[in-house]
Residue, then its C-alpha position, 0 to 999 in steps of 0.5 A: x891321726x895326724x901327720x905329725x902323729x903318724x910321724x911318730x908311730x913310725x919312728x917309735x916302731x922304727x926304734x924298737x925294731x932296731x932296738x929288737x935287732x940290736x938285742x938279739x945281735x948282742x945276745x948272739x955276739x956275748x960270751x956266756x957260761x953254758x957256751x963254754x960247756x965241754x962235750x967230754x964233761x957232759x959225757x961223763x955226768x951221762x955215763x954216771x947217771x946211766x950206768x949200770x951201777x945205779x940198776x935203772x935208778x928206781x925210785x925207792x931204790x939204792x940206785x935211785x939214792x946214789x944217783x941223788x947224792x951224786x946231783x946233789x954233789x954237782x949243786x953243791x960243787x958249783x955253788x947252788x944254794x940249798x934251801x932250809x926245807x931241804x937240807x943237803x939239797x934233799x927234799x923229802x918224799x913222803x912214798x909208799x909201796x903198796x900192795x893191793x889187798x887179795x879180796x874184797x866185797x860191796x853189797x850194794x842194792x842186792x847185788x854182791x860185788x866181788x874185786x876186782x870183777x866188780x870192785x875195787x879198793x883204791x885206798x883204805x886199810x882193813x875195814x867191814x861195816x855196813x849201814x846206810x849209803x847216801x847217794x851224793x852226785x858227784x861228790x863235790x864242793x867247791x863254794x867259788x863255784x857254788x857247787x856243794x853236792x853235800x847240801x841237805x845230807x847228813x853223811x855223817x855215819x854212813x857211806x857217800x855214794x858218787x857218780x865217777x870224775x866230776x861233771x864234764x871232764x873228759x881228761x881221765x888223769x884228771x878224774x883218777x887222781x885230783x878229783x878224786x883226792x877232792x872228793x875224799x876231803x869233802x867226804x871225810x870232812x863231813x863224817x862220811x865212814x868211806x867213800x863209794x865211786x860209780x865207774x862210767x868212765x872212756x876205758x874199759x873197767x879191765x883197764x881201770x881195775x888193773x890200774x888200782x890193783x897194781x904193787x906200786x908207790x904213792x905218796x902218803x904216809x903210812x895209816x891207810x887213808x880214807x876208804x875209798x872204793x871204784x865200783x864198775x857201772x859202765x851200763x850206769x845201771x847203778x846210777x839210775x836206780x840211786x838217782x831215783x831212791x838217793x840213799x839204801x843199805x849197803x855192806x863192805x868188807x875188805x883186807x885193805x891195802x898193805x904199805x910200807x915206806x919208802x926213802x925217796x928225794x927231789x934234790x933241788x937248789x937255787x941261786x939269787x937273781x942278779x936283778x934287784x928288781x926281778x930276783x924276788x920271781x922265780x924261774x923253776x927248771x925241773x927234770x927228773x932223774x928216776x927211770x924205770x930200774x930193772x926188767x925184762x931181759x932184753x937184746x944179745x947179750x942179754x941185758x936187763x938193765x935199763x938206764x935210761x940215758x935218753x929218759x931222762x939222764x938227758x934232763x938231769x945233765x942239763x939240770x947240771x950244767x944249768x947249775x954250773x952256767x948260772x953260778x957263774x954268771x946268773x940271770x936277772x930272775x932267781x933260779x931254782x933246779x929241781x931235779x924229781x923223782x917219781x915221775x915214772x911211777x906217777x909224777x909223784x916227786x913233782x907233785x910233793x914239790x908243786x904241793x910243798x914249794x920252797x918259796x910262794x907259788x906265786x913267786x914261781x913266774x915260769x916252769x921250764x921242764x925236761x922230759x922226753x922218749x928219746x930223739x929221731x932227729x938231731x937237729x930239732x929240740x921239740x918242745x911239748x907246748x912250745x905255742x901256748x906261752x909267750x916265752x916261744x921266741x925265747x925258747x927259739x932263740x935261745x935254741x938256735x944259737x946252738x944251730x938246732x931249731x924248735x918244733x912244737x909236738x906233733x898234731x897227733x901227740x898234743x896229750x903230751x903236755x899232761x903226761x909229764x912233770x910240767x903238768x903238776x905245775x901248770x894245773x896251778x897256773x904256772x906257765x910250764x912247757x916241756x923241752x925234749x929230744x927231738x922227736x916227730x913221732x913215737x916210730x921206731x927210732x924212739x922205741x927202739x930205746x923208749x923204756x928199753x934195755x937199750x937206752x944206753x950211753x954208748x956207741x949208739x948214743x949222740x953226746x955232740x947233740x947231748x951237748x947242744x941239747x944242754x946248751x940249748x935248755x940253758x940259754x933258754x932258760x936264761x932268756x927267759x930268767x931275763x925277761x922285763x916281763x914274766x911270760x904267761x899262758x897264750x889266751x883260751x888255754x886250758x890253765x889260763x884261769x889257773x894262772x890269773x887266779x894264782x898270781x892275781x890278774x884279773 
């Protein structure tokens, strides 16, 4: 390198430093609508969202519906536009209340396996059938990876017998949910009568069957779904036998899962960005507004309403704050604001939003989600996944404006990233950290309120922190919305490849 080129490089580096410093200084000196948010208004929103009137906002209840109407009203008041696919700001989420069957039996290789001791029904209506099974390995088909476990196998009119999960999968949730749905589709498309998985996962059978046998809520429409059974095979006795013989006789009998439709909705709106070059990109802001409803009475006097002020009333109020602030002064990118339902029942609302987004998913360049169990430190916010995208500096800058520091989630809680609504979008490639109340651990101060009747907007709640939290969330989202280049996953992140595929990056 010549002396002249070195001199130019030093000068250019100094210019960049001064420009960055000047930009940061301008950010700190400028006045934004979020700076003017009032504690009185934020507290009023939270007191309603977490009021006894809404009875804990459980998905599928009148209290949840009333919360949705309140949020939609605030979106409208702020001037957010409604998508055509979400009339009145409501995106209907097709949910079913499911009640597991009382009885079921599978006869496999001469063994009679009864529900729930050795088998369980995951989906499907009443069925009584006997015939042949074909062993199909993991039962997966992925043409991009050259995987076809059905190659050379005629499964039509037979039972597809498969191993649980997928090869090399260490995430139990992914194996239980996404892999299972993929397997059902593959078996059904090839004419199978039903899918039977042989369970050899990391959890004991009792916990798995309890998960499947609970009365709960799931996405879908009444009709039973494709029959899908799971059989206890932790010792891998059945896998060993069927690998050796590949086919055989099987009989199944079940009363089927009982279902009824329930009303549920996400509340979504949007505003166009201010920059003609960037407004076709969207920043998605999410938080779940549902909670766990009415439960076991606690405390003295006894209280059975689990109000959910911290989880996730704070997040819901922050979305309302974002709608108000951005409507007055939008960032350069467009913004979608979505209060989602069904998180406490398995990320159901966000899963539906990710499956049916109001704009093409590739146009959503970032998701900033809010969720949290509570706070044990009101001088910080904890961002789950802080270091996983290159929006880290934007999140720090947006938060420090209001006197708060940013912390990543504790090392021992890194698994939290895949336990909130952000993962519905991260799994599809969208960079998606979760903005949480400040916490250092799931210690006594968190557990005192987490999914407890004590989680109320009362004299024990820190409303000053609520205001700072809302301001920090909105301003962080603004900075991300203004970034010249959209943030992305850091190299090597588990979701980086999904992001490259979504955004067609080499």
